[in-house]
C-alpha positions as CSV (number, residue, x, y, z in Angstrom):
1,M,12.3,-13.5,40.1
2,Q,8.6,-13.4,39.2
3,M,6.7,-16.7,39.0
4,S,4.6,-17.3,36.0
5,L,0.9,-16.5,36.6
6,D,-1.7,-18.0,34.3
7,L,-5.0,-16.1,34.7
8,N,-7.1,-18.3,32.5
9,M,-10.2,-18.8,34.6
10,E,-10.2,-22.6,34.3
11,A,-6.5,-22.8,35.2
12,L,-7.1,-20.7,38.3
13,R,-10.2,-22.7,39.3
14,R,-8.1,-26.0,39.2
15,Q,-5.4,-24.5,41.4
16,Y,-8.0,-23.3,43.9
17,L,-9.8,-26.6,44.0
18,S,-6.5,-28.5,44.5
19,Q,-5.4,-25.9,47.1
20,E,-2.2,-25.1,45.1
21,L,-3.3,-21.5,45.2
22,T,-5.3,-19.2,47.5
23,P,-6.8,-15.8,46.7
24,A,-4.4,-14.1,49.1
25,V,-1.4,-15.7,47.3
26,L,-2.8,-14.7,43.9
27,V,-3.1,-11.1,45.1
28,E,0.5,-11.1,46.3
29,R,1.7,-12.5,43.0
30,L,-0.5,-10.3,40.8
31,D,0.6,-7.2,42.7
32,E,4.2,-8.1,42.0
33,K,3.5,-8.8,38.3
34,M,1.7,-5.5,37.8
35,G,4.7,-3.6,39.3
36,Q,5.0,0.1,39.9
37,E,5.2,1.4,36.3
38,D,2.2,1.7,34.0
39,T,4.0,1.9,30.6
40,H,0.9,1.1,28.6
41,R,-1.3,3.7,30.6
42,I,-3.8,1.1,31.5
43,W,-4.9,2.4,34.9
44,I,-6.6,5.5,36.2
45,R,-6.6,4.0,39.7
46,R,-4.9,0.7,40.3
47,L,-5.9,-0.9,43.6
48,S,-3.2,-1.4,46.1
49,K,-2.2,-4.8,47.4
50,Q,-4.0,-4.0,50.7
51,E,-7.2,-2.9,48.8
52,M,-7.2,-6.1,46.7
53,M,-6.5,-8.2,49.8
54,V,-9.7,-7.0,51.4
55,Y,-11.7,-8.9,48.7
56,A,-9.3,-11.9,48.9
57,N,-9.7,-12.2,52.6
58,R,-13.5,-12.3,52.3
59,L,-13.1,-15.6,50.4
60,E,-11.0,-17.2,53.2
61,G,-12.7,-20.4,54.5
62,Q,-15.2,-20.6,51.6
63,D,-15.3,-23.6,49.4
64,P,-13.9,-22.6,45.9
65,S,-16.6,-24.8,44.2
66,S,-19.3,-22.7,45.9
67,L,-18.7,-19.5,43.9
68,P,-18.5,-19.4,40.1
69,L,-15.8,-16.7,40.1
70,Y,-13.9,-17.6,43.2
71,G,-10.7,-15.7,43.4
72,I,-10.9,-14.5,39.7
73,P,-9.2,-11.0,39.3
74,F,-11.0,-8.5,37.1
75,A,-10.5,-4.9,36.0
76,I,-13.3,-2.2,35.7
77,K,-13.6,0.5,33.1
78,D,-13.5,3.8,35.0
79,N,-17.0,4.9,34.1
80,I,-18.4,2.0,36.2
81,D,-18.6,2.4,40.0
82,L,-16.6,0.4,42.5
83,A,-17.5,1.4,46.1
84,G,-15.0,3.6,47.8
85,I,-12.8,4.2,44.6
86,P,-13.2,7.4,42.5
87,T,-15.1,7.1,39.2
88,T,-13.7,9.7,36.8
89,A,-14.9,8.7,33.3
90,A,-11.4,9.9,32.4
91,C,-12.2,13.5,33.5
92,P,-10.5,14.4,36.8
93,D,-12.8,17.4,37.4
94,Y,-15.9,15.1,37.1
95,A,-14.7,12.6,39.6
96,Y,-16.8,11.3,42.5
97,V,-16.5,8.5,45.1
98,P,-19.5,6.1,45.0
99,E,-20.8,4.7,48.2
100,K,-21.8,1.5,46.5
101,S,-20.6,-0.5,43.5
102,A,-22.5,-0.7,40.2
103,T,-25.0,-3.5,40.2
104,V,-23.0,-5.6,37.7
105,V,-19.7,-5.1,39.7
106,Q,-21.4,-6.1,43.0
107,K,-22.8,-9.3,41.3
108,L,-19.3,-10.2,40.2
109,I,-17.9,-9.6,43.6
110,D,-20.7,-11.6,45.2
111,A,-19.7,-14.4,42.8
112,G,-16.2,-14.4,44.2
113,A,-14.3,-12.1,41.8
114,I,-11.6,-9.7,43.0
115,P,-11.4,-6.2,41.5
116,V,-7.8,-5.0,40.7
117,G,-8.3,-1.5,39.4
118,K,-10.1,1.1,37.4
119,T,-9.0,1.4,33.7
120,N,-8.3,4.2,31.3
121,L,-10.8,5.1,28.6
122,D,-11.6,7.6,26.0
123,Q,-13.2,10.4,28.0
124,F,-16.9,9.9,28.8
125,A,-16.7,6.8,26.6
126,T,-16.6,8.9,23.5
127,G,-14.3,7.3,20.9
128,L,-13.0,4.0,19.5
129,V,-9.3,4.9,19.8
130,G,-8.1,4.9,23.4
131,T,-6.2,8.2,23.0
132,R,-8.8,10.7,24.2
133,S,-7.8,10.7,27.8
134,P,-5.9,13.2,30.0
135,Y,-4.4,10.2,31.7
136,G,-2.5,9.5,28.5
137,A,-3.1,7.5,25.3
138,C,-3.5,3.8,26.2
139,R,-1.0,1.8,24.3
140,N,-1.5,-1.4,22.3
141,S,-0.5,-4.6,24.2
142,I,1.4,-6.0,21.1
143,D,3.0,-2.8,19.7
144,P,2.9,0.3,22.0
145,S,3.2,2.7,19.0
146,Y,-0.3,1.6,17.9
147,I,-3.6,2.4,19.5
148,S,-5.3,0.1,22.0
149,G,-8.7,0.8,20.6
150,G,-11.4,2.4,22.8
151,S,-13.3,3.6,24.5
152,S,-12.7,0.6,26.8
153,A,-9.0,0.9,26.3
154,G,-7.3,-0.1,29.5
155,S,-9.9,-2.8,30.1
156,A,-8.8,-4.7,27.0
157,V,-5.1,-4.1,27.6
158,S,-5.3,-5.3,31.2
159,V,-6.6,-8.7,30.1
160,A,-4.2,-8.9,27.1
161,L,-1.1,-8.3,29.3
162,G,-2.3,-10.8,32.0
163,F,-3.2,-8.4,34.8
164,A,-6.8,-9.6,34.9
165,S,-8.7,-12.7,33.9
166,F,-11.5,-10.6,32.6
167,S,-12.6,-7.0,32.6
168,L,-15.7,-4.9,32.2
169,G,-16.1,-2.3,29.5
170,T,-19.0,-0.5,28.1
171,D,-20.2,-0.5,24.5
172,T,-22.4,2.1,22.7
173,A,-20.7,2.2,19.3
174,G,-18.1,-0.5,19.4
175,S,-16.2,0.2,22.6
176,G,-16.4,-3.4,23.8
177,R,-15.3,-4.9,20.4
178,V,-12.7,-2.7,18.7
179,P,-10.2,-2.9,21.7
180,A,-10.7,-6.7,21.7
181,A,-9.7,-6.9,18.1
182,F,-6.6,-4.7,18.5
183,N,-5.3,-6.7,21.5
184,N,-6.1,-10.3,20.3
185,I,-8.7,-11.1,23.0
186,V,-12.5,-11.7,23.1
187,G,-15.0,-8.9,23.5
188,H,-18.6,-9.7,24.2
189,K,-21.2,-7.0,23.6
190,P,-24.3,-8.4,25.3
191,T,-27.9,-7.7,24.4
192,C,-28.7,-4.2,25.6
193,G,-30.4,-4.5,29.0
194,L,-29.1,-7.9,29.8
195,L,-26.5,-6.5,32.2
196,S,-27.6,-3.7,34.5
197,T,-26.2,-0.2,33.8
198,S,-27.0,1.1,37.3
199,G,-23.9,2.7,38.6
200,V,-22.5,3.3,35.1
201,V,-21.8,6.9,33.8
202,P,-24.0,7.1,30.7
203,A,-22.9,7.9,27.2
204,C,-26.0,7.3,25.2
205,R,-28.3,5.9,27.8
206,T,-30.8,4.3,25.4
207,L,-28.0,2.4,23.7
208,D,-25.4,1.7,26.4
209,C,-24.5,-1.7,27.6
210,V,-21.8,-3.2,29.9
211,S,-19.4,-5.4,27.9
212,I,-17.0,-8.3,28.9
213,F,-13.4,-8.7,27.8
214,S,-11.7,-12.1,28.3
215,G,-9.1,-14.4,26.9
216,T,-11.6,-17.0,25.6
217,A,-15.3,-17.1,24.7
218,E,-15.7,-19.8,27.5
219,D,-14.5,-17.3,30.1
220,A,-16.8,-14.6,28.7
221,A,-19.8,-17.0,29.0
222,T,-18.8,-17.8,32.6
223,V,-18.7,-14.1,33.5
224,L,-22.0,-13.4,31.7
225,A,-23.8,-16.1,33.7
226,S,-22.9,-14.2,36.9
227,A,-23.2,-10.7,35.6
228,K,-26.6,-10.8,33.9
229,G,-30.0,-10.4,35.6
230,F,-33.0,-8.0,35.6
231,D,-32.4,-4.9,37.8
232,E,-35.5,-2.9,38.8
233,S,-33.3,0.1,39.6
234,D,-32.2,0.3,36.0
235,P,-35.1,1.6,33.7
236,Y,-33.3,0.1,30.7
237,S,-32.9,-3.4,32.2
238,R,-34.8,-6.1,30.3
239,R,-36.1,-9.4,31.4
240,P,-34.7,-12.4,29.4
241,G,-36.1,-12.9,25.9
242,T,-35.9,-15.5,23.2
243,G,-33.0,-15.1,20.7
244,K,-31.9,-17.0,17.7
245,T,-30.7,-20.6,17.9
246,W,-29.2,-22.8,15.3
247,K,-28.0,-26.3,14.8
248,A,-24.7,-27.7,13.5
249,A,-25.5,-26.3,10.1
250,F,-26.1,-22.6,10.0
251,R,-26.1,-19.6,7.6
252,F,-23.9,-16.7,8.1
253,G,-24.2,-13.3,6.3
254,V,-21.2,-11.6,4.8
255,P,-21.4,-8.1,3.1
256,Q,-21.2,-7.8,-0.6
257,E,-17.6,-7.5,-1.9
258,G,-18.0,-3.9,-2.8
259,Q,-19.3,-3.1,0.7
260,L,-16.3,-4.5,2.5
261,E,-14.0,-1.7,3.6
262,F,-10.4,-2.2,4.8
263,F,-9.2,1.5,4.5
264,G,-6.1,0.8,2.4
265,N,-4.9,-2.2,4.5
266,T,-3.6,-4.8,2.0
267,E,-3.4,-7.7,4.5
268,T,-6.7,-7.7,6.4
269,P,-8.9,-8.7,3.4
270,K,-7.1,-12.1,3.2
271,L,-7.5,-12.5,7.0
272,F,-11.2,-11.9,6.7
273,S,-11.4,-14.4,3.8
274,D,-9.7,-16.9,6.1
275,A,-12.3,-16.2,8.8
276,V,-15.1,-16.9,6.2
277,S,-13.4,-20.3,5.4
278,R,-13.1,-21.0,9.1
279,M,-16.9,-20.4,9.5
280,R,-17.5,-22.8,6.6
281,S,-15.4,-25.5,8.4
282,L,-17.7,-25.2,11.4
283,G,-20.8,-26.0,9.3
284,G,-21.6,-22.5,8.2
285,E,-23.0,-21.6,4.8
286,P,-22.1,-18.1,3.7
287,V,-24.9,-15.9,2.4
288,V,-24.0,-12.6,0.7
289,I,-26.2,-9.8,2.0
290,D,-26.8,-6.1,1.1
291,F,-24.9,-4.4,3.9
292,E,-26.1,-0.8,3.0
293,P,-29.0,-0.8,5.5
294,F,-26.6,-1.6,8.3
295,L,-24.2,1.1,7.1
296,E,-26.9,3.7,6.9
297,T,-28.0,2.8,10.5
298,A,-24.4,3.2,11.6
299,R,-24.2,6.7,10.1
300,L,-27.1,7.8,12.3
301,L,-25.2,7.3,15.5
302,Y,-22.7,10.2,15.1
303,E,-24.1,12.0,12.1
304,G,-27.6,12.2,13.7
305,P,-29.0,13.5,17.0
306,W,-27.9,10.5,19.1
307,V,-24.8,12.5,20.0
308,A,-27.2,14.8,21.9
309,E,-27.7,11.9,24.4
310,R,-24.0,12.3,25.2
311,Y,-24.6,16.0,25.8
312,A,-27.7,15.2,28.0
313,A,-25.7,12.7,30.1
314,I,-23.3,15.4,31.3
315,R,-25.2,18.5,30.5
316,P,-24.7,20.4,33.9
317,F,-21.0,19.6,33.9
318,I,-20.3,20.5,30.2
319,E,-22.3,23.7,30.5
320,S,-20.5,24.8,33.7
321,R,-17.0,23.4,33.0
322,P,-16.5,23.0,29.2
323,E,-12.8,23.6,29.6
324,A,-12.5,20.4,31.8
325,L,-13.2,18.2,28.8
326,F,-10.5,16.7,26.5
327,P,-10.5,18.9,23.4
328,V,-11.7,16.3,20.9
329,T,-14.3,15.1,23.3
330,R,-15.6,18.6,23.9
331,Q,-15.8,19.2,20.1
332,I,-17.8,16.1,19.5
333,I,-20.3,16.4,22.4
334,S,-20.7,20.2,22.1
335,G,-21.7,19.6,18.4
336,A,-25.0,18.0,19.7
337,T,-26.5,21.5,20.3
338,R,-27.1,21.9,16.6
339,F,-29.8,19.2,16.6
340,S,-33.4,20.2,17.3
341,A,-36.2,18.1,18.8
342,A,-37.6,17.8,15.3
343,D,-34.3,16.4,14.1
344,T,-34.4,13.8,16.8
345,Y,-37.9,12.6,15.8
346,A,-37.0,12.5,12.1
347,A,-34.0,10.3,13.0
348,Q,-36.1,8.0,15.1
349,Y,-38.5,7.6,12.2
350,R,-35.6,6.7,9.9
351,L,-34.2,4.3,12.4
352,K,-37.6,2.5,12.7
353,A,-37.7,2.2,8.9
354,L,-34.1,0.8,8.8
355,Q,-35.0,-1.7,11.6
356,R,-37.9,-2.9,9.5
357,L,-35.7,-3.0,6.4
358,N,-33.2,-5.2,8.3
359,E,-35.7,-7.7,9.6
360,P,-35.9,-9.9,6.4
361,V,-32.1,-10.4,6.5
362,W,-32.5,-12.5,9.7
363,E,-34.9,-14.8,7.8
364,K,-32.0,-15.6,5.4
365,I,-29.1,-15.9,8.0
366,D,-28.5,-17.0,11.6
367,V,-25.5,-14.8,12.3
368,L,-23.7,-11.9,10.6
369,L,-19.9,-12.1,10.1
370,T,-17.9,-8.9,9.6
371,P,-14.4,-7.6,10.4
372,T,-14.4,-5.9,13.8
373,A,-12.3,-3.1,12.2
374,G,-10.9,-2.9,8.7
375,T,-7.5,-1.7,9.9
376,I,-5.6,-0.3,12.8
377,Y,-3.8,3.0,13.3
378,T,-0.7,4.2,15.1
379,I,-1.2,6.7,18.0
380,E,0.5,9.3,15.8
381,E,-1.9,8.7,12.9
382,V,-4.9,9.1,15.2
383,Q,-3.6,12.2,16.8
384,A,-3.1,13.7,13.4
385,E,-6.6,12.9,12.2
386,P,-8.7,12.1,15.3
387,V,-12.2,12.3,13.7
388,R,-11.6,10.5,10.4
389,T,-9.6,7.6,11.9
390,N,-12.2,7.1,14.6
391,S,-15.0,7.2,12.1
392,N,-13.3,4.5,10.0
393,L,-13.1,2.2,13.1
394,G,-16.8,2.4,13.6
395,Y,-17.7,1.2,10.1
396,Y,-18.6,-2.3,11.3
397,T,-19.7,-1.5,14.8
398,N,-21.8,1.6,15.1
399,F,-25.1,0.0,14.0
400,M,-25.2,-2.9,16.5
401,N,-27.0,-1.3,19.4
402,L,-29.3,0.8,17.2
403,L,-30.5,-2.5,15.6
404,D,-30.6,-4.3,19.0
405,L,-28.1,-7.0,18.2
406,A,-25.8,-9.1,20.4
407,A,-22.2,-9.5,19.2
408,I,-18.9,-11.0,20.1
409,A,-15.5,-9.9,18.7
410,L,-13.0,-12.7,18.2
411,P,-9.3,-13.0,17.3
412,A,-8.8,-14.0,13.7
413,G,-5.1,-14.0,12.9
414,F,-2.2,-11.7,12.6
415,Q,-0.7,-9.3,10.0
416,S,2.9,-9.7,9.0
417,S,3.7,-6.8,11.4
418,G,2.5,-9.0,14.3
419,L,-0.6,-6.8,14.8
420,P,-3.8,-8.8,15.3
421,F,-7.0,-8.8,13.2
422,G,-10.4,-9.6,14.6
423,V,-13.9,-10.5,13.3
424,T,-17.3,-10.0,14.9
425,I,-20.2,-12.4,14.8
426,A,-23.6,-10.9,15.6
427,A,-27.2,-12.0,15.9
428,P,-30.5,-10.5,17.2
429,A,-31.1,-9.7,20.8
430,F,-30.9,-12.5,23.4
431,S,-28.9,-14.7,21.2
432,D,-25.9,-14.3,23.6
433,E,-25.5,-18.0,24.7
434,S,-25.7,-19.3,21.1
435,L,-23.2,-16.7,19.9
436,L,-20.8,-17.6,22.7
437,E,-21.1,-21.3,21.9
438,L,-20.3,-20.6,18.2
439,A,-17.4,-18.3,19.3
440,T,-15.9,-21.0,21.4
441,K,-15.9,-23.4,18.4
442,F,-14.4,-20.6,16.2
443,N,-11.6,-20.0,18.7
444,L,-10.8,-23.7,19.1
445,N,-10.7,-24.1,15.3
446,Q,-8.2,-21.3,14.8
447,A,-5.1,-23.6,14.8
448,D,-6.7,-25.9,12.2
449,P,-5.7,-25.6,8.6
450,I,-7.9,-23.4,6.6
């Protein structure tokens, strides 16, 4: 009979400090809990008990209070390197074995965390659905007939099912937020450059960031504190800047009624309205904004030449082995060849104009509140219409990195089917700590009457 295993970071920390638990015992129990079957298709490469124990044994004799992530198990999206374990980016023919871990992974291990496995994803991090993988469609943690969300599919499900206290994903177009919403967990998309991307297979290198999944915003903040830091080896790493801060009273933007889109879902509009009420109860004043500049920015990401960055990231591979790519992934990335250099400059000019157009919005509001996704689809629905459904899921997410925003996806209730709904709060770059503080209050207030 399996013993219950609470992977909440504070709960684990208390047990380590009281010596009720050791990292070696945690590994034993976690290995048993994970079992032999992977019914949700979470893993591309689960670490064996012996492999996990190597990290646990390194902590033996150390004071649990000396390391912020002492004995905390975490999962890693399989486009992020872990030394000695293959990185596939969900493409078996692309696989390589890195000699050293990605900078962010090594920082977490140095802080005491224990890696437990490499997780399934939409191939080359191209998709928001979690179904575009030769390792199988990752299944939703609540209802396996539904999608997990992607591209950081297995990373989110591993946390939702209690196999990891937190996990690493990546986020270019929403991959660190949509899976959080669909699995009722927290997904923090940090400011671009705040976490190093050295040792990460790029998607759109100018927009990529490493993201954090966790059960609570407090846990995400703890992980962020250990994971962040300037990295000279990463040309896109940034030194800390000054973000937005706000007091107990704050203003939050919500899109105009006609600009909210729920794609035919009749229940999620009420859940979003409840989230607006919850923000009011925290001292927030809603401010209706014109969402169109955000939406136009979002359309640039896949309708414009940024998709060519995905081609550039794997150009030698896709040109020599196009048949090795998942069919939908190949269709999307190969489409980049239709864009010229002139198209790229024209899109860059339009983006600069949209960035300038968005600047006055932040004089009126402190944070932006939107649904994370207007609806959720079954795996069957996505497989029937892979491009349209994926595009719908990016409605509220695709603009974030183009506009240099930090964001956090939060649980915000359930539909009558039991499927979760999530919202996202966002603010300009380097507002991460303030966002996480507000997110903690939002989560704590969920049980209160609205």
